[in-house]
C-alpha positions, 0 to 999 in steps of 0.5 A: 455188668452187661452180657458183653462185659461178661463175655469179654471177661470170659475170654480173659478167664480162659487166658488165665487158665494156663498161667494161673495153673502154672504159677499157683501150682509150681511151688506145691511139690518143689523140694524147696517147699516140701524137702523138710517134711521128714525133718518136721515129722511127716512120713514123706513130702507127699503126705505133707503136701496132702496135709498142708494143702487140705489142712485148711479144711480142719481136722476132718476125715480123709473123705472130706479132703478127697471130696475137696481135692476132687481128682485123687483116688480117695484111698491115696488121699486117706493114706497120705492124710492119715499119715500126716495129720497127726504130726502137728494137726491140720491147721498147723500143717496148712499154716506151715505149707502156706508159709512155704508158699509165701517164702517161695514167692517172696524170693522169686518176685524180688524185682517184679515191679507190678507185685502191688497191682497184681496183688490188688486185682487178684485180691479183689477176685479172691475176696469177692468170689461167692464160696458156695460149693468151693470148700478148698478155695474158701479154706485158703481164702480164710488164711491170713495173707503175707504183709509184703507185696511179693509174697502176697501176690504169689500166695494169691496166685495159689488161691486163684488156682484153688478157686478154679480147681474148686469150680472145676470139680463142680463142673466135672460132676455137673457134666457127668464125668467121673473123677478118673475120667477127668484125670484121664482126659487131662493127661492119660493113663500115666496121669491117672496112675499119678493120682492113685487110680488103679487099672484097668482104665476106661477109654477116655480122650481129651474131648470128654472134658470139653463140656466141663472146661467150658462150664468151668470158664463160664462160672469163673467169668461170672465170679470175676465179673462181679468184682472186675471190669473188662479192662481190669480183667485184661490187666490181670491177664497182662500182669499174670503173664508178666509174672510168669515171664519174670519167673521163667 
């Protein structure tokens, strides 16, 4: 594909950032998904989230999970991971968590007529992306997808979110930002506390992440351009936008 096609896809990749971030992340800490954590043996819902999301990496040390997550303080990841991974093992936790994602989407995408086409286009991006350096995305891509269109389309929104998240970790490092600085640039001090970072915080404004955001978009555009035409990328934006409206 020529440079014009990649540039057109770049515009659509940017248009996907907010809706994919919303759709792929809204289920993660929803009480419907994590509310049964204590019943299943986890110390709390957050430990289940960390173990379930990171469990695709396998039975690894917490530092491996912290590396893949990118933006959480490693001590917080270790506390949650070590509190959760012994419950049923990393892969079983990931399978349970993924099933929770599928069921969440299955219930909400009833009546969304474009689920099949959305799953087709999103699935092509997921299947075709080069996983080099993108461990968390690669782990989620390897998980089996649901058979029904509604659940499959929603799970793929999560996997696309992990694709951007994994790329963004690389872009932040390449741009020279420390993880805590990226977190501060995204949401300020309250955001940093939520991610487990201790005070005092450095003075960081939103502009500090501009280079990392641009690099993230450029890398993603290259990945999307390998499997989608410019018209298909525009169609994917329209479908994701329509799904977000459907769930509003």
